[in-house]
N, C-alpha and C positions, 0 to 999 in steps of 0.2 A: 416124928420130928422132921425127917427128910422130906416127907410128903407135904407137910405144911410149907416148907421153904419153896418147893416147886410151885405150889399153888400161888404163893405170894409173887413169885417171878412172873407167872403167866398173867396175873392181874395187873402187875405193873406195866407189862408190855401192852396189855389191852388199853389201859388208861392212857399211856403215852400215845398210842395210835389214835385214840379218840380225840385227845387234845390237839394233836397235829392236824387231824381232819377238820376240826372246828376252826382252827386258825386259818387254814387254807381257804375254807368257805368264806370266812370273814374278809380275807384279802380279795377274793373275787368280787364280793359285794361292794366293798369300800373303794376299790381302786378306780372304777368309773367316776364315782362321786368326787374322788380326789382330783382326777383329771379335769372334770368340769370346773372344780374350784380353781385349779391352776389356770384354765383358759379364762375364767372370769377375772382372775387377778392379773392377767397379762396386760401390759399397757396398750392403749389404742394405737393403731398403726399410724406412723408419721406420714405426712403428705410429701409427695415428691416436689422437686423444685418447679416442675411444670404445673402441678396442681396449685401450688402456692401462688405462682405467677398469674394464673388465670382465675383465682378465686374459687376453685372447684373443691369446696370443703367437704363435699359428700361423695367424692370419687371412691369407687369400691376398691378394696385391697386386692392386689394381684398376687395370687399364690397358686401353687400346684394342689391338686386334690390330696386330702389328708386322711381319707377313710374310704372303705368300700362303698358306703352309701353315697358319698360325693361322686365317686367315679360313675355310679349308675344314674346320675341326674340326667334329665332329658331336656332337649331344646324344643320339644313339642309346643309348650305354651308360648314361647317366643315366636315360633313359626306361625302359629294360629293368629297371633297379634299382627304380624307384619305382612304375611303373604297376601291378604286381600288388597293391599296397596300396590302389589306388583302385577302388571298387566302384560298381555300379549299384544304386540303391534304388528299388524299385517299391512303391507304396502303393495301397491300394484301400479304398473305403468304400461302404456301402450307403446309397443316397439314396432316400427315399420321395417319390414324386410323386403328386399328386392326379390321379385319373382324370378329374375334371371341374373346369372353372374355377369352378363354382358350389358346390364341395364344402363350403365354409365359409360359405355364404350361408344364414342361418336362414330367410329367406322362401322360398328355393328348396326347402329341405327340408320346409317346412310344406306346400307345395302338391304337390310331386312325390315326397315320401318320401325315404328314405335314398339317398344317392348311392353309386356304386360305390366299393369300397375302394381305397385308394391303391396304386399299383403301386410295386415296388421295382426299382431298377437299380443296377448296380455302376459306380462312377466310379473310374477309374484315373489315376494320375499317376506321373511319373518324375523322379528326381533322381540325384545322385551322393553318394558318401560316402568317407570315408578311414578305413582301419584304423589305430588308434593303439595297440592292444595285441594281442599275439599270441594272447590267449585269446578274441578275438572282439569287442572293444569298438570300435564304429564311430561316428564323429562325422559329422553332416550338418547341414542347416539345419532350423530349426523349421518354416518354411513348407513344406518338402518333406513332412513327416509330419503336418501339421495336419489334425485331424478324421479321420484314417485309422483303419481298423479292423484292417487286416492289413498286414504289412510283409514284403517279400521282398528279400533281398540276393543279387545275382549277382556272383560274383568274375570277375576277368579271364580265368580259365581255364574259365569257364562253369559252375562249381559253383554250386548254388543252396541257400540256407538261409532258413528262416523266422526272422524276427527279432522280438525283444520290445523295446518302447520303455521305456528306463530313465528318461529324463528329457527333457522338452521345455521350453525356456526361450524364450518369445517375446520377452523383453526384450533378449536378446542375439542372437536368431534362430539359436540352436544347439540341436541335439537329439542325444541319445546312444542308440544302439541296441546290442543285444548278440545275437550268434549263438552257437550251440552246435556246435562242430566235432568233438565226441567226442575232445577232447584233441589234435587235430592243430594244430600251431602255424601261425599265419598270418603272412604278410609284413606289415611295419609301416613307417611313416614316422616318423622322429624329429622332434621339435619344434625349430625354429630359434629362436635368440635374436634376436627382432625388434628389440632395441635396437641391433643392429649393421646393420640393414637401412637402406640409403640409396637416395635417388632416383637412378635410373640403373642399379641392379643388375638383372641379367638374371634373369627368372623364367619358369617354365613353368606353364601351366594345364592340368590333366588332368581330364577329365570326360566326360559323355555328352550333348553338345548335340543337341537336337531328337530324341534317341533313335536317332541314326545309328550308335552304337557308340562305344567309347572313343576319344577324340580328344585330341591334344596341340597346344597353341598356345604360342607364345613371344612375349615382349615384355620390357618393363622395368618397374620400379617408378616410377610417375609422381608419387606423393605418398605420404607416410607417416603422416599424421595428419588425415584428412578427417573433420571432426566435424559438417559441415553437410549430411550425407546422412541424410534422415529415414527410414532403414530400420529402426532399432531404437532403444530408449531409450539404450543405451550405444554411441553412434556414435563410432567412432574407427577408421577404415578405412584399409587400404592400397589405394591406387589403382594400377591397372595398365592398360597398353594391350594386353596379351595378350587375344586374342579370347575373350570369355566370352558364351555364349548361353543361352537357356532350356534347362534340362537339365544345365547346368554347376553349378547350385546345389548346394552341399555338397561339391563336388570340391576337389582339392588345388591350391594355388598353392605351388610349390616353388622353392628357390633353386638355384644352380649346384653346391651340395654335396649335393643330394638331400634337403634338410631341408624340413619343412613350415613355410612362412612364414605361410600363412593359409588360411582356408576361403572359397572363392568364394561370394558371397551375393547380389550384385545387379549390374545394369548400368544405365547411363544411356542411354536409347534412346527415340527418338520413333517408330521403325519396328518395334520388337520384336526387332531384331537387334543385333549388336554394332557400336558406333560407336567402339570403342577406348577406352571409359571403363568399366572394371569395378572392382568393390570387393570386398575380401576382409576377413574378420574376422581380426585378428592372432592369431598362434599363442599368445601369452601369455594371451589371454582364452579361447581354445579349451582350453588346458591346464587353466585354472581350472575351467571348466564340466565337463570330463570328470572331473577329480579329485573335484569335489563330487558328481557323479552316481554314481560308482563307490564312493566311500568314505562318503558321507553320505546319498545318496539324495535330497538336496534342495540348493538353493542358498541360502545365507544371505549376503547381500551386506553388506560393511562400508560404512560411510559416514563422512564427516568431520564432519558436523553443521554445515555452513556454507553460506551463499549467497555468490555472487561474480559480478562482472561483468568482461568483458574490458577490457583496458587500451587506451585509444585513444592516438593520437599526442600529444594535448594532456596526458593524464594522465601519459604517459611523460615528457614534457618537465618537467612540474611535479614529478615524483619524481626528476629528475636522471638519467633513463635515456636512452641514446642511440638506443633503438628501442622500439617497443611490445612488451612481453613480460610474461607473467604475468596474474594475475587479482586484482582488488581485492575484499577481503572486505567485503560489505555487511550481513551478518547472521550471528550465531552462535547456534546452538541451545543453550539453557541446559542444562548438564550433559552435553552431547555431547562427543565426542572432541576437537574443536577448542577447545571451552571449557575442558576439563580441561587441555589443553596450553598455555593462556594466549593463544590467538589472540583478537583483538578486531577490531571494525569499523575499517576503514582500513588494516589490514595488507595488503601486496601480496605474494602468493605467486608466486614466479617459477619454482620447480622443485619436483618431488616425486620423491624417490629419484634425484636427479641428472638428471632429464629435464625439459626446459622445458615449460611449459604456456602456452596462449594463450587458452583459454576454459574455462568451467565444465565443459563436457562432457568435455574432455580430462582435467581434474583428477579428475572423477568416474570416468572409465574406468580411469585408472591406479590409483586407490584400489581399484576393484572387482576388479582382477586379484589382489589379496591376500586372505587369509582373515581373518575376525574374530579379534582377539587378536594379530595381527602388528603390527609397528611400521613406520611410514613417516617419512622425514625430509622436512620442508618447509623450503625456503629462502625466507626472508621479507626484504622490504625494509621496515624500520620506522624512522622518524625519520632517514632518510638513511643508515642502516647495514644491512648484510646480516647476518642471523642464521639459524641452523639450529635448528629446533624438532622434537623427536621426538613423534609422535602415535601413540597406541595405538588402532588401528582397532577399532570395535565395531559390531554390528548396530544398526539404529535401534530405539529403545525401543518397546515394545508387544507384545501377544500375537501368537503365530504365527497363530492363527485369530481372527478378529474375533468378539466377543460380539454376537450378533444379538438384536434386540428387535422384536417385532411390536406396533405401535401400534394401540390400539383405543379405543373410546369416542367421544364427541361432540367431535371436533376435526378440523381440516383434513387431518390426516395419517392418519386412520383407514384401516387396511388396508395401511399401508406397513411394510416391514421395514427397520430402520435399524441402523447400527453406528457406534460412536464412532471417529472418524478419528484414529488414532495415527500417528506417523511411520513405523512399520513397515508398517502397512496402506497408507498413502499411497505408500510406496516400491513395494510389491507391485502396486499399481494404476497405477503410473506417474504419480502425482500429486505435487504439491509437499509434501514431508514437513513443511514449516513450517505447512501449513494446519491449522486447528482447526475443530471443529464435528462435526455428526452427518451421516453419509452415508446417503442412501437407496439400499439395495441391491436391493430387489425390491418390487413392489406386487401385491397379490392382484387377480385378475381381478374386475372390476366394483366395486372398492372406491372410496370417495369420494376417496381420495388422488389418483386419476388426474386429477381436475379441478385439482389444485394442483401436484403435483410429478411428476418423472420419475426413474427409476433413474439414479443418478449425480449427482443434485442434492445439494448440501451445504446443510443448514439452518444459517443463520448467526445469525438472531435471530427471536424470537417475542415479540410485544407489547413491543418495545424492550428485551428482555432478551437479552444476548449468550449464545449457545449454544456452550459449550466442550466439553461432553460429554453423555452420556446423562442424568446426574443433573440437569443444567441443563434439558434438554428435558422430562423428567418433571415437574419443578416448574412449568415454564411451562404445560404442558398440563393440569395439575391445577387451574388457576384456573377458576372458574365465570364464564364470559363468553360472549357471543354475537358479539363482534367480535374478529377476529384480524388483527393486523398482522404480516406475514411478510416476511422477507428471505432470499433464496436465492442460491447461487452455482451457475450452470449453465454449464459449459464456460468458466469464467473471466469470465463476464458476470453482473453483479449484477442480480437481479430482485426487486422489492419491490412489495407491494400490500396492500390490506386487504379482507377479506371477512367476511360475516355468515352465521352458521349458525342 
């Protein structure tokens, strides 16, 4: 009897273990199916405010990897799609070098005769570029092609083409080249809508760093509106930690959809190599420069005709804002677009075309991505209330080419070539378009004016008479006097003095 009880206990234990094992096996098999069911029942991701604003109904959901298989995904298909549209840009120029360090010394020539003629050598440089049109339009950096005489474009498949320079714009650090492929279509990269670009988005930088060959690096967008990088006049850069090195200039910064987010242009480095801080010109400015180069042959930048200062925390509190945002209008150009739209000093501009601004550079950049004649919407805080004002953008007033005048006669500026400083000329020269006066553009060799002024000086007043234009200067210099009281503006510094002739 005792033996039968023991056997019953052993059988019970065996049955319990078997049942437990079967249940565990079922749990292993069913749990993935349950997880899939859960994922299928999850609601569709909601759109962000930016996606709703721009009608991007199919924007991908941004999320971190959720499985080992997702972590092991590869960018290889993306690189294979985009890399054929990224090219190497080789430039060369002839540099004349003096055969002797005393070649320009008149005393040396007087005693030893003519010096040997200058030697010529070819100076080469390397950068990258992006094909943006299948008929051979390529965008790169202006500093890549600066002062070059010849341009050679090498495709990823090693085909080589001589290129012509269509346009180089130092103010945006962008240049447009064109190659002739005899009708063969080229691979291109589509522009991204950088309004949807967010900090943390994955990006790839493609270029030719140090001339080692086409290279791909990856990282994220670190910032979307860097305006304090003194690389160009229109500073509004995407910052990335994707490794960018010398030779990457002009290369592509692309997003996970294979679209051109920006053109790599600069790095922050103390050693000359990548420290994980690279800057790219946003695609919206790239598109504007390319369109202007191809369709118009020149860039005519619109402007708003206002000056503004950033909003500090104290100003924000005084205006009833919960955080510093926008720019405070400090001056409006009479008859300019802002004046025509009714803006006045003290208005606080918080947004342009639905995008927040935090300083004058950002406002200027966003306006410059449009063409003259287009309209922009400014959101203002005025008298404690928000208003929307439509501004029709226009180029700064003034002639396309400055009217030059050579000053002669018995006066302190004899031998100087001058031009009336209009807002348009000031914009082209990167000066304040609100400045007035007469600008010294060139001085003849050996002229008396070298003792008084330098090219780039602004003549502000002569003998206590304010100089607004060429007519004012001509009247002041027509006076018969031997004493001249002069006031100049040199690089933002006022210089005044009196001299006798």
